[in-house]
N, C-alpha and C positions, 0 to 999 in steps of 0.2 A: 727600490732602485730598479729589480730585478724584472719585476711585476708594468712597472711604466716602460721599459724598452719593449716589453713585450706588445705593449698594447701600442705604442707606434710602430709595430714590426718589425722591430730592430732585433737582430739574432743576438745572442751574447756569446763568442767563440772564446775557449783556453785551448793552451797547446797541450795540455795534460789530456782534456775529455772532449776536444772537438766543438760541438754544440751543446752549451748548456741547457740543461732542463731546469724544472721546478726541483725535480727531484736530486739532480746536483747540486743544484745551491743548498737546498735544504739539508742534504747528506753532510754538505762541506760544513756549513756552520753546524749542524752537529756534533762534529767531530771533531773542531774546533774546541765551542763551550767545553767538549765534556775534558780535551788536551788543559787547557786552561783552569778546569777545576782540578784536575789531578795536579796539575804543576804547585796549584795553591796548596793544597792539602799537602803536597809533599814539604812545602815549603814550611807550614806553619809546624809541622811533623819535627823539621829536625831544629826550629829555633823553641820549639817546648822540652825536647831533649838536650840541647843546649845549657836552656836554662836551669833544666832538673839537676844536673852534671855540675852547676854553680861555672859553666864557663859564658864567658859575655858572648850574647849571641849576636851582637853587631860586628864583631872579629869573627876574620875565617881562621881557619887552624893553621893555613900557610905562614900567616905573618901580622 
């Protein structure tokens, strides 16, 4: 999408970074992908830990 906008001479602006560049777009996607991966790893580890202690991994500790 970003390349298509640039090809048509349309600049993408954000409130945080003003005018977006290919570097901004690439870094944002990389950081978001890393965050999603870390969240998945933490979720998996927590479920494995709860299963190892014979707790029901589908029910939260609060209730």
